[in-house]
N, C-alpha and C positions, 0 to 999 in steps of 0.2 A: 490481741493473742496468746495461747496459750497451750506448751507444750503439755502434749497427756502421755506421753511415751512410758511404756515402763523400764527399757532399757538407756542411756545415753551413749550416742556413739564417740569415742573418745578419742579426740586430736591425735595427730602422728605424736606430736614432739611430745606429749602426756605419754602417749605409751614408751614411745625411747628412755625415759626416763621413767614410767612403774620398770620396764624390762630390770632395772637396776636397782632397786625394791625388792624386787622379784629373785634375781638372783644372790639375793642376799639374803634371803628369808624375810622378809617384812611385808606388812600391807601398805598401800597409800591410797589416800581418797583426794577425792576432790572437792572442797568442802567451798562455805562464803557463797559470796555476793555473784562469783562467776556460775553458781547451781543456779541459781536464783537468776540469772541474768541468761539461762540458757531456756529455762523452764517459760521466761517470759519471751522466747524467740530476739534476745535479742544477742549483740555481739560480744562473744566474753575474750576477754584479754588477760587481765590478770589472775593469775593462777595461783588459789591458795589452798597447800595441800597439806593432809593429818595422815600419821602415819602413827604406827607402835614404834618403831625405831626412836633412839632416843637421838639429841642434837649429835652426840661424840660419835654416832654410830653414823650418823649423815656427813659429817667433818671426816669418815675415815672412806666412804663411798662415793663423794662427789670430789673431782679437782677445785672448783673455787668454791667457796663459803664463804658467809661473809656471818659470823655472830650478829644479827641484828638486835637479837632479843633471849638471846642463849640462858639467861636468867631465868625466863618465864617458859621458855622450852619450845626457841622457835627461832632458825638460822634462814638465811636467804640463800640459794644455790644459783649459781647462772650456769646455766647448763641452754647451749645450742641458742644463743644471744636472746635466752628469755633471762628477765627473774624469778622467779618461784620461790616462794614463801611458805617453808617447811616448820610447822608445831609435830609434837608428839601430843599423843592422847594425853587428856589433861582432865584433873577434875581441878576445884580450887575451890576455899575455904575460907572464908571471914575476909571485908572490904574495910578496913579501917580508915582510911583512908579516903572512901569513895571513889576510889580509882584502881588499883593494884591490889590483886588479892594477898591476903597476907601468909597463905598457903600453895602451896601448890604441889598437888602427887598425878603422879602420871597415871593413867588411865590402861587398864585392861583390852577395850573396848572401842569401836570406833561411836555407838550410843550412849555411853558414857560418856563421850565426848561431846557429845552433840547436845546432850544433858546439862551446858552450862553456858550454852548459849541465848543469845539474847529475844532473838525473835524466830515463832516456829519457820518462816520462809528463809533464815539462815540456817536455820539449826538441817538442812538436809545434806547428805553425801552421798558421791559417788564414785563407787569399788574402779579405779583405772584400770582394776583385770576384769572385764566382761561388761564393765560400763552401767553393774545391778546399782539401783538406788534405795538409799536408807533414811527412811522419811518417818522415823519413832512418833513424830507429834504431829503429821499432817500437813506438814509447813504448803507439799505441793496442794493441797486440797483450799488452803488460807493464801495461794496465788493464785487459785482459778477464782476465790470470790473477791480475791482484792482486799484483802483484808490484815491489819498490824496487827499478831497479838502475841504478848510475850508468851516463851515457852514455860508453863507453870506460873505461877504464885506471880503476877505483875511488881506486886508489893514487895517480895523478895530479890525480883531481880533488878529493878529499882535502884535499890539497899544497897542491891553489889556497888553498882557502877553510876554514879549521878549524871553520868554522858548518856545513856538509854535513853531517859524521855527526850532528847533532843533530838537522837539519832530517831526515835519514834517520828517528831515531827517532822524531820529531815528526809525518811524515807516517803515519809505520804505527801509529802511535799514532789520531793522527785520521781515519783510510781505512781500518783495519782489513785492510793489506796485507803480506805479509811482507814481511820486506827478503832479497836474493837471495843466497844464501851466500857468494860471494865479496866481494859487496859488504859483509856486515856482517863478517864476519872482518879485514877491512882498516882497520873499523872500532877493534880492538885492537892496532891496529902499533903499536909506542912511537914511532915519527917522527911518522903520523899522532895522535896522542895528543898529541904535545908541541903539534903544528899546534895542537889544540883547545884547549891551552893560553893561545894565545895572542891569544883572542879577547876583545873588551871584554864585562866582568861584566854590559854590558847587555844584549849581544845574546842572549847566556847566559839569562838572563832573560827575555825576550820571547821564545822559544822556548820556555823552559820553563813560561812561562805556559800560551800554545799547548799545553803538551801536559796539561796542567793542566784546561783548559778543553777535552778533546777526551772523547769517550763513557767513555773507561773508562781515567782516567790512568792509573791501574795497568798496564796494557801500557808505554805509552812508560816508564814509572818504572822496571820490571823492566826493561827493557832497556838504559837508563840506567846504570842498575846491575849488570850483567850486562859492559858493556862498557869500566864505569871510570868514565865520565863523571861518575856523581853523586859518585863520590867525589873529582874533579876539582876540582867547585864546592859541593858541599856532606856535605865529609867527616864530618860532626858523625851523619848515618844510619850509619856502617860498624857504631859499637858496637849498631846498633837489631837487628841480626842475628843470630839464636841468641840473640836476649834470652826465652830461654821466659818466657809468665806464668802456662801453666796451672801450676795446683796438683790436691787431690782436689775445689775447689771444679769442676771442669772452667769456667770464666767464659770464656775463650778458646779459639778452635780455632788461630791458630797466632802466630808470635813476632813481638815489637814491631813488626817492618818491614813484615813483608807486611798486623799490622794496618792501620799506616797506611796503604800505599798501598790497601787493600782500602772503607777507610773515603773514601776523599777519591774513589771510586769511586762510593759510596754518598751521597756529597752532593751540592747541588742542582747541577745544573752551570749552572744562571744567572748562580750566586754567585759570583765568585773567591775571595772573602775568606773563606767557608763550605769551599772546597774546600781552602785554602790552611791554615783551620784543622785541618778535619779530619785535612788531610798529616803535621803539625806537633803534634797537641794529647797525643800523648804522649812525643815524642820526646825527655824527660827518665827516662823510664822508669827505663832500663840507672845512670842518677847516684842514682834515688831507690831504686833495688829490694835488699833486705832480705831474708833468709831466717831466719824461727824457726820454732822447733820447740815443736806444743803438743799437748794430750791430746784427744782429740776422741771422742763415740761413736761403736761400728759397729755398727747396726742385726741385721747379719746375723750378728756374732758376738756381740752382746748384753756388750760390754765396750765401753772405752774402749783406747786404741791413740795409739802415738806419730805423728804425722803432719808435715812439714814442710809451713809455710805462705808465703806468697809475698805480700810488700807493697809498695808503691810510695807510701809514705804523701811527700804533699806534693810527686807529680811534679810536678802542674801547673804550680805553681811555676818547677821546673827547664825543665819546655817553656817557658812564656811567656818566662825569661832565653834561652833557648837559640835559638827565634824568633827573637828581637827581635835578638840575631846574626847570624842564617844573612839577612835579610831586609834588615836593615844593610846588609849586605857586597853582597846582592844588588841596593841600590839602588833598593827600591820607595819610594814617599812616607813622610813618615810620616804621612802619616794612614791609605793602604794597613798600615804598622807596628802601630799604636795601634788599628787595629781588630780586625787577627786575634791581637795579643797579649792583648787583652780577652778574644775569648772562647777562645782558650785557658785561660787564667789563670780563666773563670770554667767550666770545664766539666764541673766534678768536682758542681755541686749536687746537692743532696740532698733532693727533696722528700716529706714524710710529712702523711698525711692530719689528722693531727692539728693540722697549722700553726692559728694563727689569723688573720684579716685583716690586722692586721697584720705579720706573719709577711709574709704574701702581701708586703705594701705596699713592706717592708725589702727582700725579694727584686727587685721591681721599682725600687727606689731605686739598688741596689745593682748591679743587671744593666745598667741602661738601659734605657727604655723602647726604644729606638728598634733595640736588639740584641737587642731578647725573643724574635723571632722564627727572626734569626738562629741564636742559641744550642741555639735546640728544633731547629733545621735539623742543627745541629754534635750532639747528643742524636743525632739519627734515626741521622745517617751513621756514628758512635760502633757505634750499637748493629748496626748493616749490614757492618763492621769485625770484629764477632768473630767474624763465620759465613762473610764472602762471601754474603751474602742478604739478602733484604729479609726484615724480621722482620714475624709476621704478626699484625696488631693484636687478631685475636680471642682469638691465647692469648698474649697477653704484657702480665704486669702491669705492666711499667715502661712501655709504653707509655700502658697507661691512667691509669696516677698521670698522667705527662704529660700527657694530653691532660684532665685533671683540675683541674691546676696551671695550663694554658691556659686554663680556663674561668674559672676563681679571679679571674686578672690581668682577662681583658677586664672580668667584674663590676667588679672594681675602679676600672677603665679608665673605663670608661663614668662611673662615679659621680662622674668629675671631682677625686676628693681631688685633698689637697696631695700632692706627689711630688716640692717642692722647695722650699727657702728662696723662690723667689718666687712658689711661689705661698701663702705665707701671705696673711692678711686686712692683719697693719698688716708696720712696714717699720721699718729704725734713728731712723725722725724722727719715728715715733709714740711709742717708746722716750725718746726724747729730750726730748718736746714734756712726759715724767710727769717729768721728773727725771734720764735714767740723761746719763751721760756718754762723748762717742766715744772709742770705743779699743775695745780687746782683751774687756775684757766686754763692750759691745754685742753684740758677733759672737757670745758664750758663749751669751748671753741666746736673742737668734732660734736658736741652734742645739738651745737648750731646749724651747722654746717649739716648734719641728716636731716632737722629739722627740713631746710632748705630744698632738701635732696626727696623728703618726703612729699611737698608740696609739688615740685617740680623734677623730673627722675630725668629733664635732660642734663641737668647742671649734674650729675653725676660723673666731671670727667676732672683727669687734674690738674687740667688749666685752669677752666671757671671756678672749683674748689679753691682752686691757691688765689685766684680776682675776691673772690670772696671773703677770703682768710685776711689779706692785706684791705682790706676795706674795713673792716675791722679791729685792724696793725694801726690805722689811720684813726679812726676815733677814740 
């Protein structure tokens, strides 16, 4: 869908906002992603405004103003329960650190301001007084054609800010747009690649997260691989390319890297931790890979034959270790790292119908109740990534087993059986009262009692547990 209008209908809140500028003799324009979203007929909620008013002028005009980037001409205005970022028209010169302009000069017109922006689709403005569109670089035309193109010379634009090439890949992944050939070619330029490495790891991580949350992360991830950017920041993936997984059993269609890319496509788009776990869950396979020769019975020839079998024993442990290294380097929070690594470590669980209820309870305890849904989502993403398509529940025995396990887990949770030491009907004080001494042995006795309750929840009464504890005491 594309909006081909010549004027934009200005939302009421922005009309009121603009009235303040007008009454003080200044101009204000809506710019940035909100304008692009309007032309894509998407709902726009984050408002960025460009103006010929200086930050000091804006501070005088509004009651609640935060100087979020005042050194770059930007302040954030709190207006009618909205946060509106306001930046003075500006031009920039020199980017010696690959991120910040060496000097900023205020510009006289919106056209000058738009000329410094990264891509044509982001270099469109809408006059808040009347809704007239200002589009000096034909950004609307590129939006209509679904093309990402730099404003002016791509080499110059990318050398100004090393994040811009990654943003191009992110927009391509998020919007499904094609990157203009000359723009895409320039991303691979050795000078541009060097400039990309100058950006902070946090800036890369934030763009990486946005790619992972796009409709199909594999689009952006493959472009990151093709352009060399993936190897600059996450070189651990390089050994996954060409690491074949399929043998005579035909479990996998793709090599490890494509499997990981497609698994992230199949993961829940509203759960970043699951998407990250899907991307990393098999990254340790190349380290764990072994080829063994064995005899298998060939039904067509009715005889045994020698075949090569691929094994990846314990690859989840390798994957968990590598994932922790990567996420630590990318400066994810400890909670995010631990959450994703836990899912990666546990993704190889193997359920069988002959599991006892005690086995189900031990599974819940090991996996953690709050992680079960995410782990099941990861398993579904893993299956999606095997063939790059959704698995039909009707014909998948694996999914049927997964649903059965889920039902048994829900039954167990509804019973509210003891799933941690704090759920026991006795505690350390109760044991001390019957003669046990504080210390290591007390903890061991509680663990033994907990194991007894896992096997038989009916034992979880104070009376029965004290009886068992007394029997330990006699021994």
